[in-house]
N, C-alpha and C positions, 0 to 999 in steps of 0.2 A: 246615705245612699246617693244623694245628689252629687256629692263631691266625687264619689267613686265612679258614677256614671260619667261625670264631666272629665275625669282623668282618663277613663277608657276611650271616650270620644277623641280626646286630645292625642292619645297614643295612636289611634287608628289614623287620624289625620297626619301624624308624623310619619307613620309607616307608608301611607299613600304618597306623601311628599318625597320620601326617600326612593320609592320605586320610580316615581316620575323623574327624579334626579338621575338615577342610574340609567334609565332609558334614554334621557336626553344626552347624557354623556356619551353613550355608545352610538347614538344617531349622529352626534357631532363628529365622532371619530370616522364613522362611515362617510359622512358628508365630505370631510377633509380628504379621504382617500380618492374621491371622485376628481379632485383637483391635482392628483399626482402627475398625470400625463402632461399637464401644462406647466406646473411650477415645482413639482417634486415635494417630498416630505419637508425639506428645509424651508421652502416657500410657505407651505401650510403652517408650519410651526411659527414662522416669523409673523404671519398674519394673526395667528391665534394669540401669541404673546401680546401683540398690540391691542387686540380686542380686550383681553383680560385686564390689561393695565387701564384701558379707557373706562372699564366698568368699575374697577376697584378703587382707583384714585379718588374720584369724587365722593365715594362712600366713606373711605377711611381718612382721607386727607392727612397723610403722614407728614410729620414735621422733621424733614431731613436735617435741617440745621441744628436741631436740638439733640440729635443722636450722638452718643458717646462712641469711643472706639470699640468698647465692649459690645455695643449694640449694632454698630455698623458692620463689623466683620461677618457675623452670622447672616445678616441681611444680604450682603454681597455674595456670600457662599450659597445661600438659598437661591439667589438669582441664577447662578451657574447650574445648580442642581435642577431647578425647574426646567431650564432650557434643555439640559441633557436628558431629563426624563421624557419630555415630550418628543424630542428628536429621536431618542431610542425607540419609543413606542411607534411613532409614525413610520420610521424606517423599517421596523419589524412588520408592521401592517402591510407595507408595500411588498414585502418578500414572502411572508408566510400567512397572510390573511388576518382578519380582524379578531376572530375568536381565539386563535392560538396566541397571537401577540398580546392581547389583553390578559389572557390567563397567565402567561409567563411574567408579565409585569406585576401581576397580583402576588407573585412569590415574594415581593419586597415586604409588604406589611405582614404577610403570613410568616415570614422568617423572623420578624421581630416578635410576633406573638408566640412563636414556638420557642424562642430563646427565653421568654419569660415563663414558659410552662415546663416545670421540672418534674412532673409526675409521669407515671408509666403511660397514662393516657396521652400525655403530650408527646412522648416518644412514638407511640402508635400513630399519632397524627402526622408526625414528621416522616415516618416511613410511608404512610399513605400518600403524602404530598410528593415524596420522591418517586413513588410508583406512578403518580399522576404525570410527573414531568417526563418519565420514560414513555408513558402512553401518548402524550401529545407531540413529543418530538420524534419518537420512533426512529432512533439512530440507524443510519444505513448509508449506502453509497450515494443515494439521491437526496439525502437530507440537506436542507438549506441551513448549514451551520452558521452562516453569517446572519441570517434572519433571526435565528435563535439567540445568537450573541447580542444582537440589537435589543431583543426582548429582555434579556438578562441585564443589560445596561439600564434599561428602563426600570427593572425591578430593584436593582441596587440604588438607583437614583430616588425611587419612591421611598425606600427605607430611609435614606438620608434626608429626604424631604420631611418625613414624619419627625425624625430626631431633631432636625434643625428648627422645625416649627415649635417643638417643645421648648427648646432653648430660647427662641425669640419670644414665645409667649410669656416666659418668666422675666424677660428683660424689657419688653416694650408693651405698653398697654393696648388692649383691644386688638384690632386687626391691622394696626398701622405697620407692623413689621412685614406681614405677608404682602400688603399692598405696596410697600416700598420695594420689596424684592421683585415683585411683578414689574414695577416701573423700571428698575435697573435692567431686568431681563429684556423688557420691551425696547429700551434705549440701545441695548447691544444688538438686537435683531432688526432695528429700524433700517440701518444701511443694507442689511441682507435683503429685506423686503423691497427696498428701492431698486437695488441692482437687479433682482430677479424679475420684478414686475415691469421694469423699463428696458431690459436687455433682450426681451423676446416678445413675440406676439402672444398675449394672454387674453383669452375670451372672458366676457363678463360672467359666463357660467362658472368658470374656474374660480374667479374672484369671489363670487357669491358663495360657492361651496366652501372656500377657505374661511370667509367671514362667518358662515353658518357654523363651522367647526369651532370658532372662537366663542360664539354666542352659546351654542348648545353644549359644548364640552367644557367651557370655562365659566362663563357668566351665570347661566341658569343653574348648574350644579352647585356652584359656590353659594349662591343666595338660598337655594332650596335646602342645602345641607345645614346652613345656619339656622333656618326656620325649624328644620326637623330636630336638631339637637336640643331645642327648647322643649320638645314634646316626648322624646324617647331617650332612655338611658344610653350611655356611651357604649356599653357592651352590646345592646340590641342594635345600635347604629352600626357597629362593626360587623355583626352577623348579617345584617340586611345588605351590607355592601358586597357580600359574597355573590349576590345575584349578577354583578357586573359581567363576569366572564360568560355566564349563561346568555344574557341579553346580547353580548357581543357575538357569540357563536350563532344565535338565531338570526341576527341582522346580517351576519356574514353569509348565511344560507340564502337570504334574499338577494345578496350581491353575487351569488353563484359560487361562493366559497364553501364547497361541500366538505364535510368532515367524515372520516370513517368511524367505525364503532370504537376502536381503540382510542382515538382522539377524544370522542365524547366521554368515554369512561375516564380518561385522564383529567378532563375538565371537571367532571363531577367529583372525582377523588380530591382534587385540590380545593374545590369549593367546600366539600364536606369537611375536609381537614381544618379549613379556616373557621367555619361555623362552629365546629366542635371545640377547638382550642379557645375560642373567644367565650364560649359558654362555660368552659372550665374556669377561665379567668374570672368571669362574672360571678 
C-alpha cells in the first residue's frame, strides 16, 4: 500500500509539473509577442535561441570534437529545424494570434501519432482533426492564409523535431545532442540578434519580454518536462501536452485575441483527437 500511495503521489506531482510547464510555455510565447513591435518575430526567436543554449549547454556539456559524421549531421539538421519551428510559430502568432498559431503547430505531433494509428478510431481522429483545422482557419476572402502557412511550417518543423530527436537519442548519449543543436542554432542566430538589437532603438521592456520568452518557453519547460517524464508514463505525458492549445487560447483572450465559437470548437476537436489517438496507442 505504501508503494502504491507513493507512486500515486509521484504521478500527481508529475501531472502538476506538466501543467506548470505548459502554462509557462504559453506565457513565454505571449511575452515574446509583446516584443514584436520593437524587434519582430525574428528578433524574439534569436533571443530565445540564445537563452535556450545558455541554459542547456552548462547542463549537457556536449563534446563536439568527439561527434562522428553520423552524429553531427542530425545535430546540424535539428538546429535548422528548431530555428524554423520557432520562427514559423512566432510569425504565425503575429498574424493570427496565440491560440490559433499554437493549435496549428500542434498538428505536427498529432500527424505523427495519427500515422501510427491504423485502426478505425485512428481514422475517426484524423477526420476530427481535419474538421478542427477547418474550424480554426475558417477559409474565406478575409482569411490570413500567410499566417496559417506559418503555423503549418511550425507544425511540419515540430514533426521533424520529434523524428530527429529520436535519431539523435539513438546516436548520442543523454541530452548532449539536443544541447549541441541548440548551440548551433544559437550561433546562427547570434548575428541576427546583434543586427536587430543595435540597428534600431529597442526599449528595455522589449528586451525583457524576449528574454522572458526564452526562459519561460524554452528553459523552464525543458527542465520541467525532464522531471515530469520521471514520474508519468510517456503516453500520459503526450495526452497532457494536449492542454497547450487551450492554455494558448485562454492567454490569447487576456491579450485581446478573441475567438469565435467555430474556432473554439476547432481547437477542442484537435485537442480531443490528439488525446484520443495517444490513448489508443498507450
